[in-house]
Structures are given as structure tokens and as C-alpha cells.
N, C-alpha and C positions, 0 to 999 in steps of 0.2 A: 743618395743618401740624406741630402738636404731636409728633402721630406720626412726622412727617418726620423731625424734630428729632431726637427720641430714638431712631429706625434710624441719624443718623447718628454722633451717643453713642456708642450700641450697638458700632459697626463701627469704628471709632476704637480703643476701648476692650478691640476684639478685637485689631487692630493691632497696639500696645501692648503689649499680655499678648503673645500671640506675639512682640514684638521680646523682652522682655524674660524672656521662653520660649528663644529661641534664643541668648542671648548666658550664660544661666549664673544672669541676675539677676531669677529667679521668686521668688516667697512660699513657703519650703517651708511647708505645710499642718503636718505632722508637730509644728509648733513648737506648734499651736495645740490646746486642750481642742477636743472634739464638734463639741459646740455653738457655740464660738467661728468654728470653718472652714464648717460649715453659713451665719453669715452672713458669714462674707468669699466663700463659693460665690455667696451667693443676690442682696449688695444693693452689691458690691463685686466679685468678675468675673462679672456673670451675663453670658450672651451666649444666642442664640437658643433654639435647644434643646439645645447641648452645652456641658457645664464647658468651661473654656479649658484645662484640667487632669485629667488623672484620678488622676492624684500625690496623694489623701488621706493615702496614710496610706507612699507611698514616694517618692523621688523617681528623679528619671530616672538619676539608676545603678545605682538602686536594684531601678528596676525592669528594665533590662538585665541585673541580676543572677538575677533572679526568674523573668525571661523571654525574654530572650533576645533576637533581632533579633524576637519579636514586640510586645517593647517596642512600636517606632515606629508603631503601629497605634493605639497611644493619645495620640498627639502632637495640636495642633492641626490642621485638614484643612492650613490656610495654609501651615504648615510639611512637612508628609506626602507633597503635590503634588511638591513638588519635593527631587532625591533630593539634592540640592548642600544645605538648607537641613535636611533632616534629618540629615547629613553636618556638618554644623557644628554643629549643636545637640547634638551626643549629642559631639562634641568640647570644645564649651565647659561642657559640662556637669560635662565629664570635669573639666578645667583647673581648674572651680571648686572640687570634692574634693577637688583633688590640691593647690589652692594651700592647701585651709582645714587638713585632714591634715599637708603639709610639717609643722611645726613636732616634731611627734607622732614623727619618724620621717624624721629630713633624710635620708639614702643610700636609705631605701625611695623615698620619692615622688619623692625626684628622678631618680634610674632609669625610676622613672613614665610620668616627665615626657620623658626621651627616648626611651623606646617612642613614646610620643603623639603628639613631633613626628615620629618617623620614618613611620607608619602615616599623618600630613598629606599628608610630603611624597610617600606613593606615590600616595597618591588627587588630588595636584595633579597629576601626575606620568604618572596615569592609567595604573599600575604595579596596579591591580587593579579588578580587577568589584567592583562594585556592591554583592552580596549579601555576595561572600567579604567586603568591607569591612567589615562592616554586625557579620558573626561575629569579627573581627576585634575592632572596638571593645569588640563586646559580653564577649571574651576577658577586653580588657585592663578591662574593668568590674571583671570579680570580681577582678581585681588587687587594682586599685585599691580596693574595697569590704572586700575582705580578704586583708591579707597571709598572715594565715595556714594559709589555704589551702593546701593540694598537698602534696608533704612536703619543700617547700625550709631548712627551720627545723633543727637538729636536735633529738633527742625532750630536751633540760635547756634549751629554749629557750621554755617552756611559759604561760607571761603575755605580754602585747602589748609590755610594761616590759621585758621582759627580750630580747625581738625585737630592739625600739627597740636597745638599747645592744650585742647583735651585729651589728648590721649597723651602728651611726655605730663601733667600737672590732676593726675592720677583720676580722669573723665572729672573734675571740676568744671559744672558750665558756669558758672559764674565770675570762678578765678584766670575763666582764657578768659570770657567775657574783658574781663576789667585790664587783661594786660595785654589784649589787641588794644583797646582803647587809647591805653595808655603807649604804646608804641603811635598807631593811628594816627595821637597828637602831639607827640611829638618830636615826629621826626620830621628831616628838609631832606630839600632836595639833595645826590650823593651824600647822603650821608655813612655810608658804606664805606669805609677806607679813609673819611675823615674823621679824625682824632678827636675832636672836637663834639660833632657832632652825636658821633657814636656814645660817648660819655653822658649824654646827656637822655637820650633810647635807654642804655643801661641804668640813669638813675631812677628815667619814667619806670621801671620796672621790677625797678631794687624797692621802689616806693610802696606799692602792690605787693610783691611778696614776699617785704622783708628780712629774707634770709639770702646771705652772701652770696651764697653752696650752690644754694637753687638760682638766684639771680643771676649766677656765670654761667650756667646750662642754660638756662631759656633764652640769655640773649644769647648764647650761639644760634639757640634753635631761633631765631626772631631771625636772627640776620641768615640764613640760609632759604627762608621764605622767597617764594618771587613775587608775593602780594604786599609786602615792603617795600 
């Protein structure tokens, strides 16, 4: 009876984990040190003979970038056996990354969201074959994960922050460079969350833009940049 109960618990844990992965709400093991990841796999996420997730070092979107459509083979069996479940799992995980990254570059990730919506509509309208659809999702994953890929940005936009400014300032290279210089020249250590230091950076941005509303928008963007 004990074995039966354990099997039932394992089964429901497997189903729960698959549902979380399909919704894009799974644990991202990259956040944990290797020893902790081993404990999570062994005692929290263990199932019969395979882990619910093969993504020890990569999340699903990153795995799509690395392996393309072959990443599907790493999905749990309960998801992998259904084409619709595979598609929805990838869609949900892409959506999660887009939402998480949106504050860093709103315009860019708004575009990524629109592209994802278009692909989802094509699938629901049965306007695209399954394998072709997966290939399109993998291509979108590359754009989501690596905005600087390809040649879509001018050469001068050589940092993530500059690219974000460029995208959100109507692709104005000169203005993006001026704002970047203003921020880099006026930010002090620990400026985020420090009222006086933030005010200095905001004022520097305002001197470039000369527009209060735009300054507020761009300053919020600046605060979300890892480069600053």
C-alpha cells in the first residue's frame, strides 16, 4: 500500500510539474547552485526514471536557441506526445520571457509579443504545418533571447542600453547616443534608489530631451538598464 501511495504521489507531482512547465511557471534551475539543483531534482522534482525537466543550465527558450526544434525532445513525455501541448508550452514560455524582459526594452518586446500573437493565430487557424510552426517559434526565440543578433541595429548601438534607447526614441541614433552619454557622465555609484543621485541623472536626460513626459518615460527605461 505504501508503494501504491508513493506511485500516486509521484504521478500527481509529475502532472503538476508538467502543467507548471506548460504554463511557463516552472522553476528555473539556473538560479540555484549545482548542489542545490541536485537536491531539487532528487527530492522535489524526482519522477520514475527521468527528470521532469532537462533544463539544468538552460530554460526552454534558451534551449530553443541552442538546439532549434530538437529542443522539443527534452520536454516531458506528457507534453511531448501532444503537438498542441508542445506548441502551447513553447508559446507560454516565450510569453513569459517577453513579459520579464519588457521593462528593459518596451518597444522591442512589444514587437516580439505581436510576432508571437501572429504565430499563435496562424496555428489556431491551421494556416501553418506543425514542423514549420516549430521552426518559426525557434526563430522567434532567437530574437527574444538575443535582440542584438543580426544586423538590425546601427553599428553605433553597441550596448544593450543604447539599443533600448534607440528603439524607444524612434530609432534616432544621435538622440540615443546623447542620452547614453548624459547618463554615463552623470550617474554616480549607487544612484538607483538614491533620491538626489536619481534627480541628477533625470535632469541630465531632460537637458537632452527637453520634454518632461518623454523624460519620465526614458528615465524609467534608463533605470531598468543593466549597463547603467
